C-alpha positions in Angstrom: 0.0 0.0 0.0 1.4 3.4 -1.0 1.9 6.3 1.4 -0.9 8.0 -0.4 -3.5 5.3 0.1 -3.4 5.2 3.9 -6.8 3.8 5.2 -9.2 6.2 6.9 -8.8 6.9 10.6 -5.0 6.3 10.6 -2.2 8.9 10.5 -1.3 10.9 8.5 -4.3 13.0 7.6 -4.0 14.5 4.1 -5.2 17.9 3.0 -4.7 20.0 -0.2 -2.8 23.3 0.0 -6.1 25.1 -0.7 -7.8 23.2 2.1 -5.1 24.0 4.5 -5.3 27.7 3.6 -9.1 27.7 4.1 -8.8 26.1 7.6 -5.9 28.5 8.6 -7.9 31.5 7.4 -10.9 30.4 9.4 -8.7 29.9 12.5 -7.1 33.3 12.0 -10.5 35.0 11.5 -11.8 33.4 14.7 -8.7 34.2 16.8 -7.8 37.7 15.5 -11.3 39.2 14.7 -14.3 37.4 16.1 -12.9 36.4 19.5 -11.6 39.9 20.4 -14.9 41.4 19.3 -17.0 39.0 21.3 -14.7 39.4 24.3 -15.1 43.2 24.2 -18.9 42.8 23.9 -19.0 40.5 26.9 -16.9 42.9 28.9 -19.2 45.8 28.0 -22.3 43.7 28.9 -20.7 42.7 32.2 -20.1 46.3 33.1 -23.8 47.0 32.9 -24.3 45.3 36.2 -26.7 42.4 36.9 -25.5 39.5 34.6 -28.3 37.1 35.5 -30.9 38.9 33.2 -28.4 40.4 30.8 -29.1 38.8 27.4 -26.0 40.3 25.7 -23.8 38.9 28.4 -25.4 35.5 28.3 -25.3 35.3 24.5 -21.8 36.7 24.4 -20.5 34.1 26.8 -22.2 31.3 24.8 -20.7 32.6 21.6 -17.3 32.8 23.2 -17.5 29.2 24.2 -18.5 28.2 20.6 -15.6 30.2 19.2 -13.1 28.6 21.6 -14.4 25.2 20.9 -14.0 25.7 17.1 -10.5 27.2 17.6 -9.4 24.1 19.6 -10.9 21.8 16.9 -9.1 23.7 14.1 -5.8 23.7 15.9 -6.1 20.0 16.6 -7.0 19.2 13.0 -4.2 21.3 11.5 -1.6 19.9 13.9 -1.6 16.4 12.3 -2.2 17.4 8.7 0.1 16.5 5.8 -0.2 19.0 3.0 0.0 17.3 -0.4 0.9 19.8 -3.1 2.9 17.5 -5.4 1.3 15.1 -7.9 2.4 11.4 -7.6 5.0 9.9 -9.9 2.3 7.7 -11.6 -0.2 10.1 -13.1 -2.4 7.4 -14.5 -3.4 6.1 -11.0 -5.8 7.6 -8.6 -4.3 9.1 -5.5 -5.1 11.8 -3.1 -5.8 15.1 -4.9 -6.7 13.6 -8.2 -9.6 14.7 -10.4 -11.2 11.5 -11.7 -13.6 11.4 -14.6 -16.0 8.4 -14.4 -18.5 7.0 -16.8 -21.4 4.9 -15.7 -23.0 2.0 -17.6 -25.2 4.4 -19.7 -22.1 6.5 -20.6 -23.0 9.4 -18.4 -19.9 11.2 -17.2 -19.1 12.5 -13.7 -16.0 14.2 -12.4 -14.8 14.1 -8.8 -11.7 15.2 -6.8 -10.4 13.0 -4.1 -9.7 15.1 -1.0 -9.4 14.7 2.8 -12.4 14.6 5.1 -11.9 18.2 6.1 -12.5 19.4 2.5 -15.0 17.2 0.8 -18.1 19.3 1.3 -16.4 22.6 0.4 -16.3 22.2 -3.4 -18.3 21.1 -6.3 -17.4 17.5 -7.0 -15.2 17.0 -4.0 -15.4 13.6 -2.4 -13.6 12.3 0.7 -10.9 9.7 0.3 -12.7 7.9 3.2 -16.0 7.7 1.4 -17.1 4.4 -0.3 -16.4 5.9 -3.8 -13.2 7.5 -2.7 -11.9 4.2 -1.2 -12.9 2.3 -4.3 -11.0 4.7 -6.5 -7.7 5.0 -4.6 -4.9 3.2 -6.4 -6.9 2.4 -9.5 -5.9 3.2 -13.1 -7.4 4.8 -16.1 -9.5 2.1 -17.8 -10.3 0.2 -14.6 -13.9 -0.5 -13.7 -15.1 -0.3 -10.1 -18.2 -1.4 -8.4 -19.9 0.9 -5.9 -23.0 0.4 -3.8 -25.5 3.2 -4.1 -29.1 3.2 -2.6 -30.4 1.9 -5.9 -28.0 -1.0 -5.8 -24.5 -1.8 -7.1 -23.2 0.5 -9.9 -20.3 0.0 -12.3 -18.1 3.0 -13.0 -15.2 3.1 -15.5 -12.3 5.4 -14.9 -12.0 7.5 -18.0 -9.3 10.0 -16.9 -7.2 11.0 -14.0 -5.8 14.5 -13.7 -3.7 16.3 -11.1 -3.5 20.0 -10.5 -0.1 21.5 -11.0 2.4 21.2 -8.2 1.9 23.7 -5.4 4.4 24.7 -2.7 2.9 23.4 0.5 4.9 25.8 2.6 
């Protein structure tokens, strides 16, 4: 098994350079903009006196806890990430970061990008490498046919093309 086909729930966790930038931008926005603004609002609400019936204070404290929880989550996720910005040596095989064109039995074409679990819902056609389709595609080659279970039953898909974005500096 190649280093790019590590099974789900085992280290390392992969992310594209764009996905890492998105997570870091969210962390930066929360830490440098939102948290200070909410902290200031809570301090102002606390200065008004009775906190037990002060909605701004209560809401502000709740929002501050949500922000802190998200900050801890993002820091934890980013800590163990491996940024993959280089295409693999075998460009005909499906690895992390590939755009894969598939054809079903009727000839209908679909295109997906294999990404990490932190990215799959943030782009049109992005699927997680841990999803059933993602797992079935990893390591396969152009021309291979895979079987995937969908609610309507098993479906055969043929890999028509595999493309990788140009190399990106992960640093």
